[in-house]
N, CA, C and O atoms as a Tinker XYZ file with bonds, in Angstrom:
   300  protein
     1  N      0.845000   -1.169000    0.000000    73     2
     2  CA     0.000000    0.000000    0.000000    64     1     3
     3  C      0.894000    1.237000    0.000000    63     2     4     5
     4  O      1.841000    1.333000    0.781000    81     3
     5  N      0.582000    2.173000   -0.879000    73     3     6
     6  CA     1.346000    3.415000   -0.957000    64     5     7
     7  C      0.621000    4.491000   -0.163000    63     6     8     9
     8  O     -0.567000    4.733000   -0.373000    81     7
     9  N      1.337000    5.130000    0.745000    73     7    10
    10  CA     0.790000    6.246000    1.511000    64     9    11
    11  C      1.724000    7.431000    1.315000    63    10    12    13
    12  O      2.925000    7.340000    1.567000    81    11
    13  N      1.163000    8.527000    0.868000    73    11    14
    14  CA     1.935000    9.741000    0.623000    64    13    15
    15  C      2.487000   10.297000    1.934000    63    14    16    17
    16  O      1.780000   10.349000    2.940000    81    15
    17  N      3.736000   10.705000    1.914000    73    15    18
    18  CA     4.331000   11.303000    3.114000    64    17    19
    19  C      3.672000   12.646000    3.394000    63    18    20    21
    20  O      3.451000   13.448000    2.487000    81    19
    21  N      3.367000   12.874000    4.654000    73    19    22
    22  CA     2.703000   14.112000    5.052000    64    21    23
    23  C      3.582000   14.912000    6.014000    63    22    24    25
    24  O      3.086000   15.557000    6.938000    81    23
    25  N      4.882000   14.858000    5.782000    73    23    26
    26  CA     5.804000   15.549000    6.672000    64    25    27
    27  C      5.989000   17.024000    6.328000    63    26    28    29
    28  O      6.751000   17.716000    7.003000    81    27
    29  N      5.322000   17.510000    5.315000    73    27    30
    30  CA     5.428000   18.915000    4.948000    64    29    31
    31  C      4.451000   19.266000    3.848000    63    30    32    33
    32  O      3.852000   18.396000    3.217000    81    31
    33  N      4.302000   20.569000    3.632000    73    31    34
    34  CA     3.414000   21.056000    2.575000    64    33    35
    35  C      4.261000   21.429000    1.369000    63    34    36    37
    36  O      4.691000   22.574000    1.232000    81    35
    37  N      4.496000   20.462000    0.499000    73    35    38
    38  CA     5.295000   20.660000   -0.692000    64    37    39
    39  C      4.373000   20.791000   -1.896000    63    38    40    41
    40  O      3.177000   20.513000   -1.807000    81    39
    41  N      4.931000   21.214000   -3.013000    73    39    42
    42  CA     4.150000   21.572000   -4.198000    64    41    43
    43  C      3.217000   20.450000   -4.650000    63    42    44    45
    44  O      2.040000   20.692000   -4.919000    81    43
    45  N      3.731000   19.236000   -4.735000    73    43    46
    46  CA     2.912000   18.130000   -5.249000    64    45    47
    47  C      1.699000   17.879000   -4.364000    63    46    48    49
    48  O      0.607000   17.602000   -4.860000    81    47
    49  N      1.892000   17.976000   -3.065000    73    47    50
    50  CA     0.791000   17.736000   -2.128000    64    49    51
    51  C     -0.245000   18.855000   -2.190000    63    50    52    53
    52  O     -1.446000   18.587000   -2.202000    81    51
    53  N      0.209000   20.098000   -2.230000    73    51    54
    54  CA    -0.703000   21.239000   -2.269000    64    53    55
    55  C     -1.459000   21.280000   -3.595000    63    54    56    57
    56  O     -2.614000   21.704000   -3.631000    81    55
    57  N     -0.821000   20.844000   -4.686000    73    55    58
    58  CA    -1.498000   20.805000   -5.986000    64    57    59
    59  C     -2.722000   19.897000   -5.927000    63    58    60    61
    60  O     -3.794000   20.266000   -6.407000    81    59
    61  N     -2.568000   18.720000   -5.343000    73    59    62
    62  CA    -3.716000   17.810000   -5.216000    64    61    63
    63  C     -4.758000   18.361000   -4.252000    63    62    64    65
    64  O     -5.955000   18.157000   -4.458000    81    63
    65  N     -4.326000   19.050000   -3.211000    73    63    66
    66  CA    -5.265000   19.671000   -2.273000    64    65    67
    67  C     -6.104000   20.731000   -2.979000    63    66    68    69
    68  O     -7.325000   20.766000   -2.824000    81    67
    69  N     -5.454000   21.592000   -3.752000    73    67    70
    70  CA    -6.164000   22.650000   -4.482000    64    69    71
    71  C     -7.138000   22.032000   -5.498000    63    70    72    73
    72  O     -8.272000   22.492000   -5.632000    81    71
    73  N     -6.693000   20.997000   -6.206000    73    71    74
    74  CA    -7.570000   20.335000   -7.184000    64    73    75
    75  C     -8.804000   19.753000   -6.497000    63    74    76    77
    76  O     -9.915000   19.867000   -7.016000    81    75
    77  N     -8.618000   19.138000   -5.346000    73    75    78
    78  CA    -9.755000   18.574000   -4.606000    64    77    79
    79  C    -10.730000   19.640000   -4.148000    63    78    80    81
    80  O    -11.944000   19.456000   -4.230000    81    79
    81  N    -10.199000   20.758000   -3.663000    73    79    82
    82  CA   -11.059000   21.856000   -3.228000    64    81    83
    83  C    -11.841000   22.423000   -4.411000    63    82    84    85
    84  O    -13.028000   22.723000   -4.283000    81    83
    85  N    -11.186000   22.570000   -5.551000    73    83    86
    86  CA   -11.864000   23.096000   -6.742000    64    85    87
    87  C    -12.968000   22.155000   -7.194000    63    86    88    89
    88  O    -14.078000   22.601000   -7.488000    81    87
    89  N    -12.682000   20.863000   -7.255000    73    87    90
    90  CA   -13.683000   19.892000   -7.713000    64    89    91
    91  C    -14.880000   19.853000   -6.766000    63    90    92    93
    92  O    -16.025000   19.891000   -7.216000    81    91
    93  N    -14.627000   19.777000   -5.471000    73    91    94
    94  CA   -15.741000   19.734000   -4.518000    64    93    95
    95  C    -16.533000   21.038000   -4.503000    63    94    96    97
    96  O    -17.760000   21.012000   -4.414000    81    95
    97  N    -15.851000   22.173000   -4.588000    73    95    98
    98  CA   -16.543000   23.464000   -4.606000    64    97    99
    99  C    -17.407000   23.607000   -5.854000    63    98   100   101
   100  O    -18.560000   24.032000   -5.773000    81    99
   101  N    -16.853000   23.256000   -6.998000    73    99   102
   102  CA   -17.606000   23.372000   -8.247000    64   101   103
   103  C    -18.796000   22.413000   -8.258000    63   102   104   105
   104  O    -19.866000   22.763000   -8.758000    81   103
   105  N    -18.622000   21.221000   -7.717000    73   103   106
   106  CA   -19.734000   20.266000   -7.647000    64   105   107
   107  C    -20.843000   20.804000   -6.750000    63   106   108   109
   108  O    -22.022000   20.724000   -7.094000    81   107
   109  N    -20.463000   21.346000   -5.610000    73   107   110
   110  CA   -21.450000   21.929000   -4.699000    64   109   111
   111  C    -22.162000   23.110000   -5.347000    63   110   112   113
   112  O    -23.382000   23.230000   -5.237000    81   111
   113  N    -21.414000   23.984000   -6.021000    73   111   114
   114  CA   -22.027000   25.132000   -6.688000    64   113   115
   115  C    -22.933000   24.707000   -7.837000    63   114   116   117
   116  O    -23.951000   25.351000   -8.093000    81   115
   117  N    -22.573000   23.628000   -8.531000    73   115   118
   118  CA   -23.432000   23.110000   -9.601000    64   117   119
   119  C    -24.748000   22.594000   -9.027000    63   118   120   121
   120  O    -25.809000   22.782000   -9.623000    81   119
   121  N    -24.678000   21.956000   -7.889000    73   119   122
   122  CA   -25.881000   21.435000   -7.226000    64   121   123
   123  C    -26.732000   22.580000   -6.693000    63   122   124   125
   124  O    -27.961000   22.535000   -6.763000    81   123
   125  N    -26.067000   23.615000   -6.154000    73   123   126
   126  CA   -26.768000   24.702000   -5.495000    64   125   127
   127  C    -27.268000   25.770000   -6.469000    63   126   128   129
   128  O    -28.374000   26.284000   -6.303000    81   127
   129  N    -26.463000   26.111000   -7.489000    73   127   130
   130  CA   -26.787000   27.248000   -8.339000    64   129   131
   131  C    -27.075000   26.875000   -9.793000    63   130   132   133
   132  O    -28.193000   27.038000  -10.282000    81   131
   133  N    -26.032000   26.367000  -10.478000    73   131   134
   134  CA   -26.175000   26.148000  -11.920000    64   133   135
   135  C    -25.265000   25.012000  -12.369000    63   134   136   137
   136  O    -24.134000   24.900000  -11.898000    81   135
   137  N    -25.750000   24.170000  -13.276000    73   135   138
   138  CA   -24.895000   23.092000  -13.790000    64   137   139
   139  C    -23.688000   23.587000  -14.580000    63   138   140   141
   140  O    -22.778000   22.808000  -14.865000    81   139
   141  N    -23.666000   24.860000  -14.934000    73   139   142
   142  CA   -22.513000   25.412000  -15.653000    64   141   143
   143  C    -21.246000   25.356000  -14.810000    63   142   144   145
   144  O    -20.148000   25.403000  -15.362000    81   143
   145  N    -21.367000   25.256000  -13.480000    73   143   146
   146  CA   -20.200000   25.132000  -12.613000    64   145   147
   147  C    -19.457000   23.823000  -12.861000    63   146   148   149
   148  O    -18.292000   23.700000  -12.483000    81   147
   149  N    -20.102000   22.850000  -13.483000    73   147   150
   150  CA   -19.427000   21.583000  -13.786000    64   149   151
   151  C    -18.308000   21.770000  -14.810000    63   150   152   153
   152  O    -17.429000   20.916000  -14.927000    81   151
   153  N    -18.332000   22.873000  -15.547000    73   151   154
   154  CA   -17.221000   23.177000  -16.453000    64   153   155
   155  C    -15.926000   23.354000  -15.666000    63   154   156   157
   156  O    -14.860000   22.956000  -16.133000    81   155
   157  N    -16.009000   23.949000  -14.474000    73   155   158
   158  CA   -14.831000   24.110000  -13.636000    64   157   159
   159  C    -14.304000   22.757000  -13.167000    63   158   160   161
   160  O    -13.092000   22.554000  -13.089000    81   159
   161  N    -15.201000   21.840000  -12.857000    73   159   162
   162  CA   -14.792000   20.483000  -12.493000    64   161   163
   163  C    -14.075000   19.814000  -13.666000    63   162   164   165
   164  O    -13.040000   19.174000  -13.481000    81   163
   165  N    -14.624000   19.961000  -14.863000    73   163   166
   166  CA   -13.986000   19.402000  -16.050000    64   165   167
   167  C    -12.629000   20.024000  -16.323000    63   166   168   169
   168  O    -11.701000   19.325000  -16.727000    81   167
   169  N    -12.500000   21.319000  -16.110000    73   167   170
   170  CA   -11.223000   22.010000  -16.297000    64   169   171
   171  C    -10.178000   21.490000  -15.316000    63   170   172   173
   172  O     -9.026000   21.270000  -15.690000    81   171
   173  N    -10.579000   21.296000  -14.070000    73   171   174
   174  CA    -9.657000   20.754000  -13.065000    64   173   175
   175  C     -9.217000   19.340000  -13.441000    63   174   176   177
   176  O     -8.038000   19.002000  -13.332000    81   175
   177  N    -10.161000   18.521000  -13.881000    73   175   178
   178  CA    -9.828000   17.159000  -14.308000    64   177   179
   179  C     -8.894000   17.152000  -15.506000    63   178   180   181
   180  O     -7.953000   16.359000  -15.558000    81   179
   181  N     -9.145000   18.024000  -16.464000    73   179   182
   182  CA    -8.274000   18.128000  -17.630000    64   181   183
   183  C     -6.860000   18.516000  -17.224000    63   182   184   185
   184  O     -5.886000   17.956000  -17.728000    81   183
   185  N     -6.749000   19.482000  -16.306000    73   183   186
   186  CA    -5.430000   19.902000  -15.836000    64   185   187
   187  C     -4.702000   18.778000  -15.108000    63   186   188   189
   188  O     -3.482000   18.664000  -15.221000    81   187
   189  N     -5.426000   17.947000  -14.364000    73   187   190
   190  CA    -4.796000   16.805000  -13.705000    64   189   191
   191  C     -4.267000   15.800000  -14.730000    63   190   192   193
   192  O     -3.205000   15.210000  -14.533000    81   191
   193  N     -5.004000   15.607000  -15.814000    73   191   194
   194  CA    -4.543000   14.704000  -16.874000    64   193   195
   195  C     -3.297000   15.269000  -17.548000    63   194   196   197
   196  O     -2.341000   14.534000  -17.801000    81   195
   197  N     -3.301000   16.567000  -17.840000    73   195   198
   198  CA    -2.127000   17.209000  -18.442000    64   197   199
   199  C     -0.928000   17.087000  -17.507000    63   198   200   201
   200  O      0.175000   16.774000  -17.956000    81   199
   201  N     -1.130000   17.329000  -16.215000    73   199   202
   202  CA    -0.053000   17.227000  -15.228000    64   201   203
   203  C      0.498000   15.800000  -15.175000    63   202   204   205
   204  O      1.711000   15.601000  -15.113000    81   203
   205  N     -0.384000   14.827000  -15.201000    73   203   206
   206  CA     0.053000   13.435000  -15.126000    64   205   207
   207  C      0.782000   12.955000  -16.361000    63   206   208   209
   208  O      1.672000   12.110000  -16.261000    81   207
   209  N      0.424000   13.475000  -17.524000    73   207   210
   210  CA     1.037000   12.987000  -18.765000    64   209   211
   211  C      2.252000   13.800000  -19.208000    63   210   212   213
   212  O      3.175000   13.256000  -19.814000    81   211
   213  N      2.255000   15.101000  -18.909000    73   211   214
   214  CA     3.357000   15.938000  -19.387000    64   213   215
   215  C      4.249000   16.464000  -18.276000    63   214   216   217
   216  O      5.397000   16.833000  -18.523000    81   215
   217  N      3.732000   16.501000  -17.054000    73   215   218
   218  CA     4.487000   17.054000  -15.942000    64   217   219
   219  C      4.313000   18.555000  -15.800000    63   218   220   221
   220  O      4.863000   19.148000  -14.873000    81   219
   221  N      3.562000   19.186000  -16.693000    73   219   222
   222  CA     3.332000   20.632000  -16.620000    64   221   223
   223  C      2.037000   20.916000  -15.880000    63   222   224   225
   224  O      1.000000   20.323000  -16.176000    81   223
   225  N      2.101000   21.828000  -14.915000    73   223   226
   226  CA     0.901000   22.228000  -14.188000    64   225   227
   227  C      1.021000   23.707000  -13.846000    63   226   228   229
   228  O      1.963000   24.118000  -13.168000    81   227
   229  N      0.073000   24.497000  -14.311000    73   227   230
   230  CA     0.083000   25.928000  -14.049000    64   229   231
   231  C     -0.001000   26.196000  -12.546000    63   230   232   233
   232  O      0.692000   27.079000  -12.042000    81   231
   233  N     -0.834000   25.453000  -11.828000    73   231   234
   234  CA    -0.961000   25.651000  -10.385000    64   233   235
   235  C      0.357000   25.373000   -9.676000    63   234   236   237
   236  O      0.726000   26.099000   -8.754000    81   235
   237  N      1.065000   24.338000  -10.090000    73   235   238
   238  CA     2.360000   24.029000   -9.480000    64   237   239
   239  C      3.359000   25.159000   -9.718000    63   238   240   241
   240  O      4.125000   25.515000   -8.822000    81   239
   241  N      3.349000   25.717000  -10.916000    73   239   242
   242  CA     4.234000   26.847000  -11.213000    64   241   243
   243  C      3.907000   28.050000  -10.336000    63   242   244   245
   244  O      4.811000   28.738000   -9.863000    81   243
   245  N      2.626000   28.306000  -10.117000    73   243   246
   246  CA     2.210000   29.406000   -9.248000    64   245   247
   247  C      2.667000   29.144000   -7.815000    63   246   248   249
   248  O      3.155000   30.051000   -7.142000    81   247
   249  N      2.509000   27.902000   -7.346000    73   247   250
   250  CA     2.913000   27.568000   -5.983000    64   249   251
   251  C      4.418000   27.702000   -5.776000    63   250   252   253
   252  O      4.863000   28.124000   -4.709000    81   251
   253  N      5.207000   27.344000   -6.793000    73   251   254
   254  CA     6.660000   27.512000   -6.699000    64   253   255
   255  C      7.005000   28.999000   -6.626000    63   254   256   257
   256  O      7.878000   29.397000   -5.855000    81   255
   257  N      6.325000   29.816000   -7.424000    73   255   258
   258  CA     6.559000   31.266000   -7.378000    64   257   259
   259  C      6.193000   31.850000   -6.013000    63   258   260   261
   260  O      6.763000   32.854000   -5.585000    81   259
   261  N      5.227000   31.206000   -5.328000    73   259   262
   262  CA     4.824000   31.653000   -3.998000    64   261   263
   263  C      5.766000   31.152000   -2.902000    63   262   264   265
   264  O      5.619000   31.515000   -1.735000    81   263
   265  N      6.738000   30.313000   -3.288000    73   263   266
   266  CA     7.752000   29.898000   -2.327000    64   265   267
   267  C      7.706000   28.458000   -1.863000    63   266   268   269
   268  O      8.563000   28.053000   -1.078000    81   267
   269  N      6.746000   27.668000   -2.312000    73   267   270
   270  CA     6.715000   26.263000   -1.924000    64   269   271
   271  C      7.820000   25.501000   -2.643000    63   270   272   273
   272  O      8.158000   25.814000   -3.785000    81   271
   273  N      8.370000   24.522000   -1.986000    73   271   274
   274  CA     9.443000   23.707000   -2.557000    64   273   275
   275  C      8.876000   22.369000   -3.021000    63   274   276   277
   276  O      8.042000   21.779000   -2.335000    81   275
   277  N      9.321000   21.884000   -4.181000    73   275   278
   278  CA     8.878000   20.560000   -4.631000    64   277   279
   279  C      9.575000   19.447000   -3.859000    63   278   280   281
   280  O     10.739000   19.577000   -3.481000    81   279
   281  N      8.867000   18.372000   -3.632000    73   279   282
   282  CA     9.454000   17.197000   -2.989000    64   281   283
   283  C     10.139000   16.335000   -4.041000    63   282   284   285
   284  O     11.149000   15.689000   -3.762000    81   283
   285  N      9.589000   16.327000   -5.244000    73   283   286
   286  CA    10.099000   15.500000   -6.332000    64   285   287
   287  C     10.692000   16.387000   -7.425000    63   286   288   289
   288  O     10.245000   17.519000   -7.609000    81   287
   289  N     11.657000   15.904000   -8.127000    73   287   290
   290  CA    12.192000   16.618000   -9.273000    64   289   291
   291  C     12.948000   17.884000   -8.913000    63   290   292   293
   292  O     13.351000   18.096000   -7.769000    81   291
   293  N     13.126000   18.717000   -9.931000    73   291   294
   294  CA    13.859000   19.974000   -9.770000    64   293   295
   295  C     12.896000   21.136000   -9.734000    63   294   296   297
   296  O     11.793000   21.053000  -10.275000    81   295
   297  N     13.302000   22.211000   -9.104000    73   295   298
   298  CA    12.445000   23.403000   -9.067000    64   297   299
   299  C     12.824000   24.362000  -10.169000    63   298   300
   300  O     12.215000   25.423000  -10.300000    81   299
């Protein structure tokens, strides 16, 4: 069983946290207000696929600029 290390708030961990918050928020807003909020959920999912296949993530780049350090790879 793989368990992610939680010894710090590094870029990879915060990226998944932000994606989860966006997906849950957009789903709740779609239920509460308008189904058009599901576009935000789709955008988040698309970005996760791009991140997984290419390694590029705009949110990760923003987090590095804000001072977070990556646990994996180079900054």
